[in-house]
C-alpha positions in Angstrom: 73.9 173.9 -145.3 72.2 177.3 -145.8 69.6 177.3 -148.6 68.5 180.9 -148.3 64.9 179.8 -148.2 64.9 178.3 -151.6 63.0 175.1 -152.4 65.6 172.2 -152.4 66.3 170.8 -155.8 64.1 173.4 -157.6 65.0 177.0 -157.3 68.6 178.1 -157.8 70.8 180.8 -156.3 71.8 181.6 -159.9 70.2 184.8 -161.4 66.9 184.1 -163.1 66.7 184.0 -166.8 66.3 187.5 -168.4 62.8 187.9 -169.9 62.9 188.4 -173.7 61.8 191.7 -175.1 58.7 190.3 -176.6 57.5 189.2 -173.1 56.1 192.3 -171.5 53.2 192.8 -169.1 50.8 195.7 -169.7 50.9 198.6 -167.3 48.6 198.5 -164.3 46.5 201.4 -163.3 43.8 203.7 -164.7 40.3 204.6 -163.8 38.7 201.2 -164.5 41.6 199.3 -162.9 41.3 201.3 -159.7 37.5 201.0 -159.7 37.7 197.2 -159.9 40.2 197.2 -157.0 37.9 199.3 -154.9 34.9 197.1 -155.6 36.8 194.0 -154.6 38.0 195.5 -151.4 34.6 196.9 -150.4 33.0 193.5 -151.0 35.8 191.7 -149.2 36.4 189.4 -152.2 39.6 187.7 -153.4 40.8 187.2 -156.9 43.4 184.9 -158.3 44.5 187.8 -160.5 45.9 189.5 -157.3 46.8 186.5 -155.2 48.7 184.8 -158.0 50.1 188.1 -159.3 48.8 187.4 -162.8 50.7 189.3 -165.6 47.3 190.1 -167.3 45.8 191.8 -164.3 46.2 195.3 -165.7 44.5 194.3 -169.0 41.7 192.4 -167.3 40.9 195.0 -164.6 40.9 197.7 -167.2 38.3 195.6 -169.1 36.4 195.5 -165.8 36.7 191.7 -165.4 38.4 189.5 -162.8 38.6 185.9 -161.7 37.0 185.5 -158.3 38.7 183.2 -155.9 36.6 181.5 -153.3 37.3 180.0 -149.8 40.0 182.4 -148.6 43.5 183.4 -149.6 45.4 180.4 -148.1 45.7 177.0 -149.7 46.1 173.5 -148.2 48.6 172.5 -150.8 52.1 173.7 -151.5 52.6 173.8 -155.3 56.0 175.2 -156.1 54.9 177.3 -159.1 52.1 179.1 -157.2 52.2 182.4 -155.4 49.2 181.6 -153.2 50.5 180.8 -149.7 49.8 177.5 -147.9 49.1 177.4 -144.2 46.2 177.9 -141.8 43.0 178.2 -143.8 40.0 180.4 -143.0 36.5 179.2 -142.1 34.0 179.1 -145.0 32.2 182.4 -145.5 28.5 181.5 -146.3 27.8 185.0 -147.6 30.6 184.9 -150.2 28.5 183.6 -153.0 26.1 186.5 -152.6 28.9 189.0 -152.7 30.4 187.4 -155.8 27.1 187.6 -157.6 26.6 191.2 -156.6 30.1 192.1 -157.9 29.3 190.3 -161.2 26.3 192.6 -161.4 28.3 195.7 -160.5 30.8 194.9 -163.2 28.1 194.1 -165.7 29.8 190.9 -166.6 28.3 188.6 -169.3 30.7 185.8 -168.4 32.0 185.2 -164.9 35.0 183.1 -164.0 35.3 181.6 -160.5 38.1 179.6 -158.9 39.2 178.7 -155.4 42.2 177.7 -153.3 42.5 174.0 -152.6 40.6 173.1 -149.5 41.5 169.5 -148.7 40.4 170.1 -145.1 36.7 170.3 -146.2 34.7 167.1 -146.6 33.6 168.1 -150.1 36.7 170.2 -150.9 34.4 173.3 -151.3 32.2 171.8 -154.0 28.9 173.0 -152.4 30.3 176.5 -152.1 31.1 176.5 -155.9 27.6 175.3 -156.7 26.1 178.0 -154.4 28.1 180.6 -156.2 27.1 179.5 -159.6 23.4 179.6 -158.7 23.7 183.0 -157.0 25.4 184.5 -160.1 22.6 183.1 -162.3 19.8 184.3 -160.0 21.1 187.9 -159.8 22.5 188.0 -163.4 20.2 186.2 -165.8 22.0 185.3 -169.0 25.5 185.5 -167.5 27.7 182.5 -168.3 29.9 180.9 -165.7 33.3 179.2 -165.9 34.6 177.4 -162.8 38.2 176.5 -162.4 38.0 173.7 -159.8 40.5 171.7 -157.7 40.6 167.9 -158.0 38.4 167.4 -154.8 40.8 164.6 -154.0 39.1 162.6 -156.8 35.7 162.6 -155.0 33.1 162.0 -157.8 30.2 163.1 -155.6 31.9 166.5 -155.0 32.5 166.9 -158.7 28.8 166.1 -159.5 27.8 168.7 -157.0 29.5 171.4 -159.2 28.3 169.9 -162.4 24.7 169.8 -161.3 24.8 173.6 -161.0 25.6 173.5 -164.8 28.4 176.0 -165.4 29.0 176.7 -169.0 32.7 175.7 -168.7 34.2 173.2 -166.2 37.9 173.9 -166.0 40.5 171.8 -164.1 44.1 172.5 -164.9 46.7 169.7 -165.5 49.3 172.5 -165.0 52.3 170.5 -166.2 53.5 167.2 -167.6 53.3 164.1 -165.3 57.1 163.8 -164.9 57.2 167.2 -163.1 54.4 166.6 -160.7 56.6 165.6 -157.8 58.5 168.8 -158.1 55.7 171.2 -158.9 52.4 169.6 -157.7 53.5 167.2 -154.9 50.0 166.8 -153.4 48.3 166.3 -156.8 48.1 163.3 -159.1 48.2 163.5 -162.9 45.9 160.5 -163.4 43.4 161.8 -160.8 43.3 165.1 -162.6 42.6 163.3 -165.9 39.7 161.5 -164.2 38.2 164.8 -163.2 38.2 165.9 -166.8 36.9 162.5 -168.1 34.1 162.3 -165.5 33.0 165.9 -166.3 32.7 165.1 -170.0 30.9 161.8 -169.3 28.5 163.5 -166.9 27.8 166.3 -169.4 27.2 163.8 -172.2 24.9 161.6 -170.1 22.7 164.5 -169.2 22.9 166.2 -172.5 24.3 169.2 -170.7 26.1 171.9 -172.6 29.2 172.0 -170.4 32.5 172.4 -172.1 35.5 170.7 -170.4 38.7 172.7 -170.3 42.2 172.4 -169.0 45.5 174.4 -169.0 49.2 174.0 -168.6 52.4 176.1 -168.2 55.5 175.6 -170.3 59.1 176.6 -169.7 59.5 174.6 -166.5 61.6 171.7 -167.9 59.1 169.8 -170.1 59.9 168.5 -173.5 57.8 169.0 -176.6 57.0 165.3 -176.8 55.8 165.4 -173.2 53.5 168.3 -174.0 52.1 166.6 -177.1 51.5 163.4 -175.0 49.7 165.5 -172.5 47.5 167.1 -175.2 46.7 163.6 -176.4 45.6 162.6 -172.9 43.5 165.8 -172.6 41.7 165.1 -175.9 41.2 161.4 -174.9 39.7 162.5 -171.6 37.1 164.9 -173.0 38.8 168.3 -173.1 37.4 170.7 -175.6 39.2 173.9 -174.6 42.9 174.2 -173.6 45.2 177.0 -172.6 49.0 177.0 -172.8 51.1 179.8 -171.4 54.6 180.7 -170.3 55.4 180.1 -166.7 56.7 183.1 -164.8 58.5 182.6 -161.6 56.8 184.5 -158.7 59.9 184.7 -156.6 63.3 183.0 -156.1 61.6 180.6 -153.7 59.5 179.2 -156.5 60.3 176.7 -159.3 62.6 178.4 -161.7 61.9 179.3 -165.3 64.1 177.0 -167.4 63.2 178.4 -170.8 61.2 181.2 -172.4 59.2 179.6 -175.2 59.1 181.5 -178.4 55.8 182.7 -179.8 56.1 180.6 -182.9 56.3 177.5 -180.7 53.1 178.4 -179.0 51.4 178.8 -182.4 52.7 175.4 -183.4 51.4 173.8 -180.2 48.0 175.3 -180.9 47.9 173.6 -184.3 49.0 170.3 -182.8 46.3 170.5 -180.2 43.6 171.1 -182.7 44.8 168.3 -184.9 44.5 166.0 -181.8 40.8 166.9 -181.5 40.8 169.8 -179.0 38.4 172.2 -180.5 39.8 175.4 -179.1 43.4 175.9 -178.1 44.5 179.3 -176.6 48.3 179.3 -176.8 50.7 182.2 -176.2 53.3 183.5 -173.8 50.8 185.6 -171.8 47.9 183.2 -171.9 46.5 182.2 -168.5 43.8 179.8 -167.6 41.0 182.4 -167.5 42.4 184.7 -170.1 39.8 185.5 -172.8 37.6 182.9 -171.2 34.4 184.5 -172.5 35.8 184.7 -176.0 36.8 181.0 -175.9 33.4 179.8 -174.8 31.5 182.1 -177.2 33.7 181.1 -180.2 33.4 177.4 -179.5 29.6 177.7 -179.0 29.3 179.6 -182.3 31.5 177.0 -184.1 29.3 174.1 -182.8 26.1 175.9 -183.8 27.4 176.3 -187.4 28.2 172.6 -187.5 24.6 171.7 -186.4 
């Protein structure tokens, strides 16, 4: 039976839901936007902003910031919500950390966000490359904070410690969605394994008295229930998460998991309140929120709040 290239059991031949009027992306373009694009191309760097077709790319590039994506443009996993393709991966580029650090300097960033594709083909999942990038950024940009959005490294605690030893200000690993939907949306991931990444990160930071904030993020509108989201936030809080992002899922194409509901802004506000009541110090929740959206502001606000408490 012909499926028109759609993912069985997920995407539908029915027309996608119409976006509500309050969900509008900011226009792309402008001098700073084009300058950032030129810099990234001249340095042969990838960003998740472009590869994942982030709806905030126009805003972020016009603010002269971006989320750098390490280890190529092809992923070893096949998550049905993600626009990054799977397939044959590239060899590690040992010069990439230097070029990222130089781009951070060129953009005059005070806070850099770095992620990667999943690289399950590598013995350490790319952990040493993350650590090298953090250290290069610090060496060339004294005082610049760093957030890393890491894969699960297949649950390898040694790989995770490699990244933590480089002491990023924020260690982010996204849960992405509620556990019931993992088989459909993250078939090569494991909810409990991701929780262990968060827990081990918090335990490591506490044991070494390191000021590393543990962060996670999810999408909504993919078929989850409110109770499932609240249970996930309880799990996140219990496993050491201090910062959390919640945003509306947007379907990259008809081949991807469909949007099943557009969540109203008031619901996002309510989820933020619930998350804080559960013990997550900072919850960034809104239709256009993405994992690295306002990352510097989140980290700075949490640090300021903790300083006042001390």
